[in-house]
N, C-alpha and C positions, 0 to 999 in steps of 0.2 A: 327776686326769684322767680326761678320754673316751678312753682308750685304742680303745676300742671301735670309735667314730666316726671315728677316725684312719687307726686299722686298715684298716676297710670303705673309707674314701674312697682311702687306696691302692692297696687291689684294684682299686676301680673306676676308676679310674685306669690302674692296668697295663693291667685288662681292654677299656677304649678305646684303649689304645695297640695292642693287639692285633688289632681291630676294626681300627683304620687299614691294615692292611697292603693292602689293596683298597681298589678305589672305591666300592664298594657299601658295605664295612665303615665307609670314611670318614663317611658319612654317619651310621650305626649308633653309631662310634668315639668322633667329638666330643663328643656330649652324655655320654656315658660319661665323658670325661675331665673337662667342665666341673664334672658331678655330684660327681665324686671330688675334686677340688679345692673345692668348694664345704664336702664335707662333713668334711673337712681341715682347712679353716680355722675353720669352725664348732668343732672340736673343739680346736682348738689356741685360740679365741677364750674359750668357756663353760669349759676347763680348770679357768679360777683360781676360777672360782663353785662354791661348797661348797652342795649342794640335800639336804636330810633332809626326808623325810616323817615325821610322827609321827600315831601312831594314837593318839588317847582313847576310852578305853571306859569308859563313865561309868555305875555303877550307877542303877535305875529310880528316881526320885524319890519313889515312892509306889505302894503295891499296891494293886489293885484287884480285891475281890472280887466275881467274877460267880456271880450266881444261878439259877438256872434252876428255873425249876417243871415238874414234868410236872404234866400235866394231864389227868383220864380223861374223854371225853365218851360218855356212855353213847345208841348210836345204835339207831335203831328198823327194821328193814328193811320196806320195801310189799309187802304181803301180792300187791300185783300185777304191780308190773314188779320185784321183787328189789332194790329201790335203797335204800342206806342212807342215810338221815333224820335230823338231833337228836332228842332225846329230846323234848324240848317240841312240836316240826313238832307239826301236826293233819292238814295236806295233804302228799301225797309231792313233793318238789323236781322230781321229772320226770316223772311222768303226771298228777299233780296229784288220786290217790285218795284218799278219805279213808284215815288211819291210826287203828288203834284201838288205845283208850290201853289 
């Protein structure tokens, strides 16, 4: 039984009746009463329905091995601008100076 919903509806209805004691409170209180009755009715209607939530966790079906290779690149520093260039470069990628081998 959804007692929480029913009890909440009763509380909201009671608050609605308390608010309706004044003229301005009636404007605020009437929606409280309406919402409270809807909560009570919804709690009674859905109390016969039983819902369960089942969480199934399955192990992974296959294992993947990830291999990473560490590649070391030898870099050559340009004598003109000190930029690092690949070992096989003939000219500097920044200033265009010829790299000595």
